[in-house]
C-alpha positions as CSV (number, residue, x, y, z in Angstrom):
1,M,-0.2,0.6,-0.5
2,R,0.5,3.5,-0.5
3,V,0.1,5.2,3.6
4,L,1.0,9.0,4.7
5,V,1.5,8.7,8.6
6,T,1.6,12.4,9.7
7,G,4.2,12.6,13.2
8,G,5.8,9.9,12.1
9,A,9.3,11.4,13.2
10,G,7.6,10.8,16.4
11,F,8.0,8.3,18.7
12,I,4.7,6.4,18.6
13,G,4.8,7.3,14.6
14,S,8.0,6.5,14.0
15,H,7.5,2.2,15.0
16,L,4.3,2.8,12.8
17,V,6.9,4.4,9.2
18,E,9.3,1.0,10.5
19,A,6.4,-1.1,10.1
20,L,4.9,-0.3,7.6
21,L,7.8,-0.4,5.8
22,G,9.0,-4.0,6.5
23,R,6.0,-5.2,5.0
24,G,6.8,-3.9,1.6
25,D,4.1,-0.6,2.2
26,E,5.5,3.1,0.5
27,V,5.1,5.4,3.4
28,W,5.5,9.1,3.1
29,V,5.6,11.1,6.4
30,I,4.5,14.9,6.9
31,D,6.3,15.5,10.2
32,D,7.2,20.0,11.7
33,L,9.6,18.5,14.2
34,S,7.9,20.2,16.8
35,T,7.9,17.5,18.7
36,G,9.7,14.5,16.8
37,R,13.2,13.9,16.2
38,R,14.9,13.1,12.7
39,E,16.3,10.8,14.8
40,N,13.7,8.9,15.5
41,I,13.3,8.0,11.3
42,A,17.3,8.9,10.1
43,H,17.5,4.8,9.4
44,L,14.7,4.6,6.9
45,E,16.3,7.4,4.8
46,S,18.2,5.1,2.6
47,N,14.9,3.3,1.9
48,P,13.9,3.9,-1.2
49,Q,10.1,3.0,0.0
50,F,10.7,6.2,2.6
51,H,9.3,10.2,1.5
52,W,9.7,12.6,4.5
53,C,8.1,16.3,4.4
54,W,8.8,18.3,6.3
55,G,6.0,20.4,7.1
56,T,3.3,20.8,9.7
57,V,-0.8,19.5,8.2
58,L,-2.0,23.0,9.4
59,D,-0.6,23.2,5.3
60,K,-3.3,22.0,3.6
61,K,-1.9,22.1,0.0
62,L,1.3,19.8,1.2
63,V,-1.6,16.9,3.0
64,T,-3.4,17.4,-0.2
65,E,-1.2,16.8,-2.5
66,T,0.1,13.9,0.3
67,V,-3.7,12.3,1.1
68,A,-3.5,12.4,-3.4
69,K,-1.1,9.9,-3.7
70,C,-1.8,7.2,-0.8
71,D,-4.9,4.9,0.2
72,L,-4.5,4.8,3.7
73,V,-4.2,8.1,5.7
74,F,-2.2,7.5,9.3
75,H,-3.0,11.4,11.2
76,L,-1.0,11.3,14.7
77,A,0.4,15.3,13.5
78,A,-0.5,16.6,17.7
79,A,0.6,18.4,20.6
80,V,1.8,15.8,23.2
81,G,2.3,16.1,26.6
82,V,1.1,17.4,29.5
83,S,3.9,19.5,30.7
84,Y,3.8,20.9,26.1
85,V,-0.3,21.2,26.6
86,I,0.5,23.4,29.4
87,K,3.0,25.3,28.0
88,R,1.9,26.5,24.9
89,P,-1.9,26.3,24.8
90,L,-3.2,27.7,22.0
91,K,-0.3,25.9,19.8
92,S,-1.6,22.6,21.1
93,L,-5.4,23.4,20.8
94,I,-4.9,25.3,16.9
95,T,-3.0,21.9,16.3
96,N,-4.1,18.9,16.9
97,I,-8.4,20.4,15.4
98,R,-7.3,22.6,12.7
99,G,-4.1,20.1,11.7
100,A,-7.6,17.1,12.0
101,E,-9.7,18.5,9.7
102,V,-7.6,19.3,7.2
103,V,-6.1,15.7,7.0
104,L,-9.7,14.7,7.0
105,E,-11.1,17.3,4.7
106,A,-7.8,16.1,2.3
107,A,-9.2,12.7,2.8
108,S,-12.3,13.3,2.1
109,A,-11.4,15.4,-1.1
110,E,-10.1,11.6,-2.0
111,G,-12.3,9.1,-0.6
112,K,-8.8,7.3,1.7
113,K,-9.4,5.6,4.9
114,V,-8.1,7.5,8.0
115,V,-7.2,6.2,11.3
116,L,-7.1,9.3,14.1
117,F,-5.0,8.2,17.0
118,S,-6.4,10.0,19.5
119,S,-5.7,10.3,24.0
120,S,-7.1,7.8,27.0
121,E,-7.1,12.1,28.2
122,V,-10.2,12.5,27.0
123,Y,-11.6,10.2,29.5
124,G,-10.5,13.1,32.6
125,K,-11.8,12.9,35.5
126,G,-14.1,9.7,35.2
127,N,-13.7,6.8,38.1
128,C,-15.6,4.3,36.3
129,V,-13.0,1.6,35.5
130,P,-12.1,-0.1,33.8
131,F,-12.9,2.7,30.7
132,K,-14.5,1.3,28.3
133,E,-15.2,3.9,24.1
134,S,-18.7,4.0,25.4
135,D,-18.0,6.4,29.0
136,D,-19.1,9.3,29.7
137,R,-16.7,12.3,29.3
138,V,-16.0,14.2,33.4
139,L,-13.4,17.2,31.8
140,G,-12.0,19.9,34.8
141,P,-12.9,23.3,34.2
142,T,-12.0,25.7,30.9
143,A,-9.7,27.6,33.4
144,V,-7.2,24.1,33.9
145,S,-5.8,25.0,30.9
146,R,-5.0,20.8,31.1
147,W,-8.5,19.7,29.9
148,S,-8.0,21.4,27.0
149,Y,-5.7,18.6,25.2
150,A,-8.8,15.9,26.6
151,T,-11.0,18.4,24.6
152,G,-8.8,18.8,21.5
153,K,-8.8,15.6,20.7
154,A,-12.2,14.8,21.7
155,V,-12.9,17.0,18.6
156,D,-10.5,15.3,16.1
157,E,-12.9,12.1,17.7
158,F,-15.6,13.7,16.9
159,L,-14.3,15.4,13.3
160,A,-13.4,12.1,12.3
161,L,-16.7,10.0,13.0
162,A,-19.6,12.8,11.7
163,Y,-16.9,12.8,8.0
164,W,-17.8,9.0,8.7
165,L,-21.9,9.4,9.0
166,E,-21.5,12.3,6.9
167,K,-19.6,12.3,4.0
168,S,-18.9,8.4,4.4
169,L,-15.6,8.9,4.0
170,P,-13.8,5.6,6.5
171,T,-12.8,6.4,9.5
172,V,-11.4,4.1,12.7
173,V,-10.6,6.2,16.1
174,V,-8.1,4.8,18.7
175,R,-7.3,5.9,22.2
176,C,-4.0,5.5,23.0
177,F,-3.0,5.1,27.2
178,N,0.6,5.9,27.8
179,S,1.8,4.0,24.9
180,C,6.4,4.0,26.5
181,G,9.7,1.9,24.8
182,P,12.3,2.6,22.9
183,R,12.6,6.1,21.2
184,Q,10.7,7.7,23.9
185,T,12.0,10.9,25.4
186,G,11.2,12.9,28.7
187,D,11.5,16.2,27.1
188,Y,6.7,16.6,27.4
189,G,6.4,15.4,30.7
190,M,6.1,11.6,29.3
191,V,7.1,9.9,33.0
192,V,9.1,6.8,32.0
193,P,11.7,7.2,30.1
194,R,12.6,10.6,32.5
195,F,12.2,8.0,35.9
196,V,14.6,6.2,33.9
197,T,17.0,9.4,33.2
198,Q,16.6,10.2,35.9
199,A,17.7,7.2,38.1
200,L,20.9,5.6,35.4
201,L,22.4,9.5,36.0
202,G,21.9,8.9,40.0
203,E,19.2,11.8,40.1
204,P,16.7,12.3,42.5
205,I,13.6,10.4,41.1
206,S,10.3,13.0,41.0
207,V,7.3,11.8,41.9
208,Y,4.6,14.4,41.3
209,G,1.8,14.6,43.9
210,D,1.7,11.6,46.0
211,G,1.7,9.3,43.7
212,Q,-1.2,6.8,44.2
213,Q,-2.5,7.7,40.5
214,S,-2.3,4.7,38.9
215,R,-0.8,3.6,34.9
216,C,-1.0,1.5,32.2
217,F,2.1,1.8,30.4
218,S,1.9,-0.2,27.2
219,Y,4.5,-0.8,25.5
220,V,4.6,1.1,21.2
221,G,4.5,-1.8,19.1
222,D,1.5,-3.7,20.6
223,V,0.7,-0.9,19.6
224,V,1.4,-0.7,16.4
225,R,0.5,-4.1,16.0
226,G,-2.9,-3.6,17.1
227,V,-3.3,0.0,15.0
228,L,-2.9,-2.2,12.1
229,L,-5.2,-4.8,12.8
230,L,-7.7,-2.4,13.0
231,A,-6.9,-0.3,9.5
232,E,-7.4,-3.6,7.8
233,H,-10.9,-4.4,9.3
234,Q,-13.7,-3.6,7.4
235,G,-15.9,-3.9,11.2
236,A,-13.6,-1.2,12.4
237,V,-14.9,1.8,10.3
238,G,-16.6,4.2,12.1
239,E,-16.0,2.6,15.6
240,V,-13.7,3.8,18.2
241,F,-10.8,1.3,20.0
242,N,-8.9,1.5,23.6
243,I,-5.9,-0.1,22.9
244,G,-2.4,-0.3,25.1
245,T,-2.8,-2.6,29.0
246,D,-5.0,-3.5,31.3
247,E,-1.6,-4.1,34.3
248,E,-2.4,-1.0,36.1
249,I,1.1,0.2,38.4
250,T,0.8,3.3,41.6
251,I,3.2,6.4,39.7
252,E,4.7,5.4,43.1
253,R,6.0,1.8,42.6
254,L,6.6,2.7,39.4
255,A,9.7,4.7,40.5
256,F,10.8,2.3,43.1
257,K,10.2,-0.2,40.2
258,I,12.5,1.4,38.0
259,K,15.4,2.2,41.1
260,E,15.6,-1.4,41.3
261,I,16.2,-2.4,37.3
262,T,18.8,0.4,37.2
263,G,20.5,-0.2,40.4
264,S,20.5,3.0,41.1
265,S,21.0,5.0,43.9
266,S,18.7,7.8,43.8
267,P,16.4,8.7,46.0
268,V,12.2,8.7,45.3
269,V,11.1,12.6,46.1
270,H,7.4,13.7,45.7
271,V,7.4,17.0,44.3
272,P,4.2,18.9,44.6
273,Y,2.0,19.7,41.5
274,E,2.0,23.7,41.7
275,E,6.0,22.9,41.0
276,A,6.3,20.8,38.9
277,Y,3.1,22.2,36.8
278,A,1.2,25.7,38.0
279,S,-1.4,26.1,40.3
280,G,-4.4,24.3,40.0
281,F,-3.7,21.6,38.6
282,E,-5.9,18.3,38.4
283,D,-5.3,14.1,37.7
284,M,-7.1,11.6,37.2
285,K,-6.5,9.0,39.6
286,R,-6.3,6.1,37.4
287,R,-6.2,5.6,34.2
288,V,-7.4,2.4,33.1
289,P,-7.7,0.5,29.2
290,D,-11.3,-1.9,29.0
291,L,-10.3,-3.9,25.7
292,S,-12.5,-6.7,25.8
293,K,-13.6,-4.6,22.2
294,I,-10.8,-4.7,20.0
295,G,-9.5,-7.8,21.5
296,A,-12.8,-9.2,20.4
297,L,-13.1,-7.3,17.0
298,V,-9.3,-8.0,15.9
299,G,-7.6,-10.7,19.0
300,Y,-5.2,-7.8,20.1
301,S,-4.3,-8.4,23.8
302,P,-1.3,-6.8,25.2
303,S,2.4,-9.5,24.2
304,I,4.8,-6.6,26.4
305,S,5.0,-7.3,30.2
306,L,6.0,-3.8,32.2
307,D,8.4,-5.5,33.3
308,K,10.0,-6.1,29.9
309,L,8.9,-2.9,28.8
310,L,11.1,-0.7,32.0
311,V,14.5,-3.4,30.8
312,L,13.6,-2.7,26.6
313,T,13.5,1.5,27.9
314,V,16.0,1.2,29.4
315,N,18.4,0.0,27.2
316,D,17.7,2.8,24.6
317,I,18.2,5.1,27.2
318,C,21.6,3.8,27.9
319,Q,22.6,3.4,24.4
320,R,21.2,7.1,24.2
321,L,23.5,7.9,26.9
322,D,26.5,6.6,25.8
323,I,26.7,4.5,28.9
324,A,27.1,0.8,29.6
325,P,23.3,-0.8,30.5
326,P,23.4,-1.8,35.1
327,R,25.1,-5.0,35.8
328,G,22.5,-8.3,35.1
329,L,20.5,-6.1,32.7
330,P,17.8,-9.1,31.7
331,V,18.4,-8.8,27.8
332,V,15.0,-8.4,26.0
333,E,13.8,-9.3,22.3
334,S,11.8,-5.5,21.7
335,S,10.4,-7.6,17.6
336,S,8.6,-10.2,20.3
337,A,5.5,-7.6,20.1
338,L,6.3,-6.5,16.5
339,V,4.9,-10.1,14.6
340,G,2.8,-10.3,12.5
341,C,3.1,-6.4,12.0
342,S,6.2,-6.5,8.5
């Protein structure tokens, strides 16, 4: 197939591009490197099936011309990370909402299927755990910029589903739950690479709040595998799917687990939310997906445990920091989760 991946130089996007090329597809990437990194795709640039277009999804001409070349669109380009969104709320909203609109308009004109990446953030402060795709959403006030990201991604979902209902444009929406793994950085508030880097460098491992908030950290290879299964299944069109893992852990326990895996002497310290972000910051207590819908349709289930995910991340960050992995660190093959993607 001929495939467009917007945001293809980003963390998830680059793994998706790699999997698509691995199965023989021709891939175009649009990315302005605002949160993506050239290093994520540098190893792919010698592949004649790979085409990188530096630019933004707000560039209607670029998006329209590129969509016209392709059979399928994966839309990942977005402002990401709590830290980034809080610091740049206006840019985040414009990029996420207008960007999705531009991509969907271009795809509709050409009749090309779109797989739109959303986020578990859309559930907000809901407490009906595990979250089902049909659950009500509970968001905080508009004065708290944290919730602008959840709102923007929800608008993207509404747009995608509206294009299906009114224009018969085949769209699939995936809500990612804390995707992690090699190539992810802590620059925009991602907790796993931040903790690992702090532990490896002997810095305090900074847990925000009381650390009793819990999350489910999913391996990026599992996410890519599930997304490709959905993209190929006609029954996924016009639907929303959670994707990730349901292995839950508190952030405080995560910090101590990473400290143990790395053999670090770093202390685990608690940082008030107002120091880490801003006054009035709100967080959700738990974020756990119900994976029954995606499991029933395409047989998806996560294959990499949290312990294996952390080992893969530690090895990756050691390579980037040019330091030796901790003694006794297990060997885990990352390719095992990508079986069926190539």
